C-alpha positions in Angstrom: 56.7 -31.1 -2.2 54.0 -32.6 0.0 53.3 -29.1 1.4 52.7 -27.8 -2.1 50.3 -30.7 -2.9 48.6 -30.2 0.5 48.2 -26.5 -0.1 46.9 -27.0 -3.7 44.5 -29.6 -2.4 43.3 -27.2 0.3 42.9 -24.4 -2.2 40.9 -26.7 -4.5 38.7 -27.8 -1.6 38.1 -24.2 -0.5 37.2 -23.3 -4.1 34.9 -26.3 -4.4 33.3 -25.4 -1.1 32.8 -21.7 -2.2 31.3 -22.9 -5.5 29.0 -25.2 -3.7 28.0 -22.5 -1.2 27.4 -19.9 -3.9 25.2 -22.4 -5.8 23.3 -23.3 -2.7 23.0 -19.6 -1.8 21.7 -18.7 -5.2 19.2 -21.5 -5.1 18.0 -20.6 -1.6 17.1 -17.0 -2.6 13.9 -16.4 -4.6 11.9 -13.4 -5.6 8.2 -12.7 -6.2 6.2 -10.0 -7.8 4.3 -9.2 -4.6 2.1 -6.5 -6.2 1.0 -8.8 -9.0 0.1 -11.5 -6.5 -1.8 -9.3 -4.1 -3.7 -7.6 -6.9 -4.8 -11.0 -8.2 -6.2 -12.0 -4.7 -10.0 -11.9 -4.5 -9.7 -10.4 -1.1 -7.8 -7.4 -2.6 -10.4 -6.8 -5.2 -13.1 -6.9 -2.5 -11.2 -4.6 -0.2 -10.5 -2.2 -3.1 -14.2 -2.1 -4.0 -15.2 -1.5 -0.4 -12.6 1.3 0.0 -13.8 3.0 -3.2 -17.4 2.8 -2.0 -16.5 4.2 1.4 -14.5 6.9 -0.3 -17.5 7.9 -2.4 -19.7 8.1 0.7 -17.2 10.4 2.4 -16.9 12.5 -0.8 -20.7 12.9 -0.9 -20.7 14.1 2.6 -18.0 16.7 1.8 -19.9 17.8 -1.3 -23.1 18.3 0.7 -21.2 20.4 3.3 -19.6 22.4 0.4 -23.1 22.9 -1.2 -24.5 24.1 2.1 -21.7 26.6 2.4 -22.2 27.8 -1.2 -25.9 28.2 -0.6 -25.3 30.3 2.5 -22.8 32.4 0.6 -25.4 33.0 -2.1 -28.0 33.9 0.4 -25.7 36.5 2.0 -24.6 37.8 -1.4 -28.3 38.3 -2.4 -29.1 40.1 0.8 -26.1 42.3 0.3 -27.1 43.2 -3.3 -30.6 43.9 -2.2 -29.3 46.2 0.5 -31.0 44.3 3.3 -27.8 43.1 5.0 -26.8 45.3 7.9 -23.1 45.8 8.7 -23.5 43.6 11.8 -25.1 40.8 9.8 -22.3 41.1 7.2 -19.7 40.6 9.9 -21.6 37.7 11.4 -21.9 36.2 7.9 -18.2 36.5 7.4 -17.5 34.8 10.7 -20.0 32.0 9.9 -18.5 31.5 6.4 -15.0 31.3 7.9 -16.2 28.7 10.4 -17.9 26.8 7.6 -14.7 26.8 5.6 -12.6 25.6 8.5 -15.2 22.9 9.3 -15.0 21.8 5.6 -11.2 21.6 5.7 -11.3 19.7 9.0 -13.9 17.3 7.6 -11.8 16.7 4.4 -8.8 15.9 6.5 -10.8 13.5 8.7 -12.2 11.9 5.6 -8.7 11.2 4.3 -7.7 9.7 7.6 -10.8 7.6 7.8 -10.2 6.3 4.3 -6.6 5.3 5.1 -7.8 3.6 8.3 -10.5 1.7 6.4 -8.1 0.6 3.8 -5.6 -0.6 6.4 -8.4 -2.4 8.2 -9.7 -4.2 5.1 -6.2 -5.1 3.6 -4.6 -6.4 6.9 -6.1 -9.9 6.6 -5.0 -10.3 3.0 -1.4 -9.2 3.8 -1.4 -11.6 6.7 -2.5 -14.4 4.3 0.1 -13.4 1.8 2.8 -13.5 4.5 1.8 -16.9 5.7 1.8 -18.2 2.2 5.2 -16.7 1.4 6.6 -18.5 4.5 4.9 -21.8 3.5 6.3 -21.6 -0.1 9.8 -20.8 1.2 9.8 -23.7 3.6 8.4 -26.1 1.1 11.0 -25.1 -1.6 14.0 -24.6 0.7 14.3 -20.9 0.1 16.2 -19.1 2.8 14.9 -15.7 1.5 12.1 -14.5 -0.7 12.5 -10.9 -1.9 10.1 -8.6 -3.6 11.0 -8.2 -7.2 10.9 -4.4 -6.9 13.7 -4.6 -4.3 16.2 -6.2 -6.7 18.6 -3.8 -8.4 20.0 -6.6 -10.5 19.2 -10.2 -11.1 20.6 -12.5 -13.6 18.5 -15.6 -13.6 17.4 -16.3 -10.1 14.3 -18.1 -8.9 11.0 -16.5 -9.6 8.6 -18.0 -7.1 5.6 -15.8 -8.1 3.8 -18.7 -9.7 4.4 -21.0 -6.7 2.9 -18.4 -4.3 0.0 -17.8 -6.6 -0.6 -21.5 -6.8 -0.4 -21.8 -3.0 -3.0 -19.1 -2.8 -5.3 -20.8 -5.3 -4.9 -18.1 -7.9 
């Protein structure tokens, strides 16, 4: 009889411990809408604006290169129509146009790479600030984990720490 009481007491204790641990676990996990927070940061808006301006500069350079190629093509076409283009000049023009096309493609690829690099350079400090703030909010509120809302497949209830992080960032 004492064994049954001891076992039932042990089972009740384990169940109580599990219930306490699941409550503690649920309370120590929070989530945030990282995208919403980052997009509200003034640093993000500044970086986005600078990246867009830089992208426009790169685009203008590419357009200029494309216009130069089109102008050369027009010049060659006019000479050909007028009958003043020798076969040798025609071959040279084809080679030059091919080189211009390859240079334009290379410049476009380099522009894309420069744009990605510029964006990474400008956004790195704001992501570092975001990371430090997330850790600070987690520590201050006793969260063992803070997940991005987009990573959750399912959440019933849970702790949304988005406003706490925004507040810590002064947003």
